[in-house]
C-alpha positions in Angstrom: -49.1 -4.2 -1.1 -48.8 -4.5 -4.5 -45.7 -5.8 -6.4 -44.6 -1.8 -7.2 -44.3 -0.9 -3.7 -42.1 -4.5 -3.3 -40.6 -3.5 -6.3 -39.5 0.4 -5.0 -38.8 -0.9 -1.7 -36.3 -3.1 -2.6 -34.5 -0.8 -4.9 -33.9 1.7 -2.3 -33.0 -0.9 0.1 -30.1 -1.6 -2.7 -29.4 2.2 -3.3 -28.6 2.5 0.9 -25.9 -0.4 0.6 -24.3 0.9 -2.4 -24.1 4.5 -0.8 -22.9 2.6 2.5 -20.8 0.5 0.7 -18.7 3.6 -1.1 -18.8 5.2 2.3 -16.7 2.7 3.8 -14.9 2.0 0.8 -13.9 5.8 0.5 -12.9 6.0 4.2 -10.8 2.4 5.0 -7.6 2.2 2.2 -7.5 -1.6 1.1 -3.6 -3.0 2.5 -1.5 -4.3 0.1 1.6 -6.4 0.6 4.2 -7.0 -2.2 7.0 -9.5 -2.0 10.1 -8.1 -4.0 12.9 -10.5 -4.8 15.4 -7.4 -4.5 14.4 -3.6 -3.6 17.3 -0.7 -4.5 17.0 2.0 -2.1 18.0 5.5 -3.3 17.9 7.2 0.2 17.4 10.9 -0.3 14.9 12.5 2.5 12.9 15.5 1.0 9.9 17.4 2.4 7.9 15.0 0.0 9.3 11.7 0.7 12.4 9.7 1.8 13.7 8.1 -1.0 12.8 5.9 -3.7 13.2 2.2 -4.5 13.7 0.3 -7.2 11.4 -3.0 -6.8 11.9 -6.1 -8.3 8.8 -8.7 -7.6 11.2 -11.7 -9.3 14.5 -11.8 -11.4 13.4 -11.4 -14.2 10.4 -8.8 -13.6 10.4 -5.1 -14.2 11.6 -2.5 -12.2 8.7 -0.2 -10.9 9.6 2.7 -9.0 8.3 3.3 -5.8 8.3 6.6 -3.7 9.3 5.7 0.6 6.7 8.0 2.8 7.7 10.2 5.2 6.2 8.0 7.8 7.1 4.7 6.2 8.3 2.4 8.6 11.0 -0.2 8.8 11.1 -4.2 10.7 14.3 -6.4 10.0 13.8 -9.9 11.2 10.5 -9.3 12.3 11.8 -6.4 14.9 11.4 -2.8 14.6 14.3 -0.6 13.4 14.7 3.3 12.6 13.8 3.6 9.0 17.3 5.7 8.4 19.1 2.0 8.5 17.4 1.3 4.9 20.1 4.1 4.6 23.0 1.7 5.4 22.8 -0.6 2.4 21.3 -0.1 -0.9 20.2 -3.9 -2.0 17.7 -5.4 0.1 14.8 -7.9 -0.1 11.3 -8.6 1.6 7.8 -7.3 1.4 6.6 -3.6 1.5 3.0 -2.7 2.2 1.2 0.1 -0.3 -2.2 0.8 0.0 -4.6 0.8 -2.7 -5.1 4.7 -3.1 -1.5 5.0 -3.2 0.2 2.0 -4.3 3.6 3.2 -5.7 3.6 4.9 -2.2 5.5 2.7 0.5 4.3 3.0 3.8 5.9 0.0 5.6 9.2 -2.3 4.6 9.4 -5.5 6.3 13.3 -6.8 5.7 14.2 -10.7 6.2 
């Protein structure tokens, strides 16, 4: 085999790896867990979300408005709780879980 055949084979192999990587990336979103120093919950369920949260990663950081997913879950001190428990208090601290596909859509709360 000559050098052109090897180069072509290598090129074809790289293209197939790239195509496979794009398929995996599209199929499985990357999960991100973000620690929030403060979360102010506006519990107002609709057909699109359970409400909104003003989230702060630090005391001096600007607020980021996030939406609470209809299928969001909640754990308080490591114990699963009904998501409706968020409505019992306005001000929380803990972590939120989002995906890279919807970085402002909370899918899980973990409250300290």
